[in-house]
N, C-alpha and C positions, 0 to 999 in steps of 0.2 A: 765780067760780072759786077753788078752793082752791090755795094755793101748794104747790109740791112740797116735801116734807120731807126729801128725801135719796134716795139710790139705793135701788131695790127689790131689787137683787141685790148681792152683794159685788163690789168692784172688784178689778182684777187684782193689786194689791199684797198682798191678804190671801187671795186665792183659791188653794187648793192644786190645782195641775194634776194631772190623773189621767194615768196611763201611757197609757191608750188614746187620750186626746186628743193627747198629745205624739207618739205613734207615728203617728197619723192625719195630723197636720200635717207631720211629717217625711216621710211617704210622699208627700204632695203636693209638698213641696219637692224631694225627690229626683227626682220625675217631671219637674219643671221643669228641674232641673239636668241630667238625662239628655237633655232636648231641646236644651239649650245645648251639651252634650257632643257630640251628633250634629252640630251645626254645626261644632264644632272638628274632628271627624273628617272632615267634608267639606272643611274648609280644609286639613287634612293631606293628603288625597287629591289635592286640586288642586295643592298644593305639590309632590307627587311628579310630577305631570304637567307642572308648570311648569319643570322643569329642575333641575340640580344646585345652582345658586345659591339658588333659592327654597327648595328642600328643606333646604339647609344652614342657612339662616336660621330656618326653622320648627323644624328639629331642635334648633337652639341654644336656642330658646325653651322647647321641651318638656324639654330636659335641664337647664335652669336650675332652681334650687330652687323657684321659684314654679310652673314647669311640672310639676315632680314632685309638688308638693302638689296641684295641679289634677288631675293624672292619678290620684293616690291617692284623692282625694275622688270622682272620677268612678267609679273602680272600686268604692269602698264604696257609692256611690249605686246602682250597677247591682245589686250583690248584695243590698243592703237592700231595694230595690224588688222584686226577684225573690222574696226570702224572705217579705216582707210580702204580696206578691200571692198567693203560695201559701197563706198564712194566711187571706187573704180568700176564697179559693176554698173552703177548708174551712168557713168561716162561711156562704158561700152554700149549701153543702150541709146546713147546720144542725148542723154539728159544732163543738165547742169554744166554745160561746157562754156557758158558765158563767163567772162572774166569776173564779174561781180559775184555770181553764184559759186564759181570756183573758189574764191577767197572765203566766202561765207561758209561753204561746206568744209574748207580746210580748218577754219577756226572751230567749227562745230566738232570736227574729228578730235581736235586737241581737248576741247572742253568735255565732250562725252567720254572719251577714254580716261581722262583724269577722274571724272565723277564716278565712273564704273569701278575704277581701281580703288578709290577711297571707300566706296560703298562695299566692295568685296572685303576690304581689310577691316572695316568697321563691323560688318556682319560676322566675320570670322573671329572677332575679338582680338585682332592683332594690332589695332591702333587705339 
């Protein structure tokens, strides 16, 4: 048997990540984060049903800086996953598969989801 002479493909330190790969990984991560956020929402609903003391404690957590960051990231994840899901629906229909269009729609997903998140937080008086 011949000894291996090194890796056959570039390792992660020199590999230039493509936008499509980063957006795909982010789409999966936001899906997982939304699942965890659904558990947080259920906990919040249970705290409402648990009485004033339980709700006050939960509300204190959510109004703290770390709770606000968590809620902001949840809101961004929701909009990002929605926008990227719509992008994938267009791909399923065979539209926007050209490389230039793929990159343009990828950047559009980032911009639109960021704007929708900021708009939601401004409209809610949280920013």
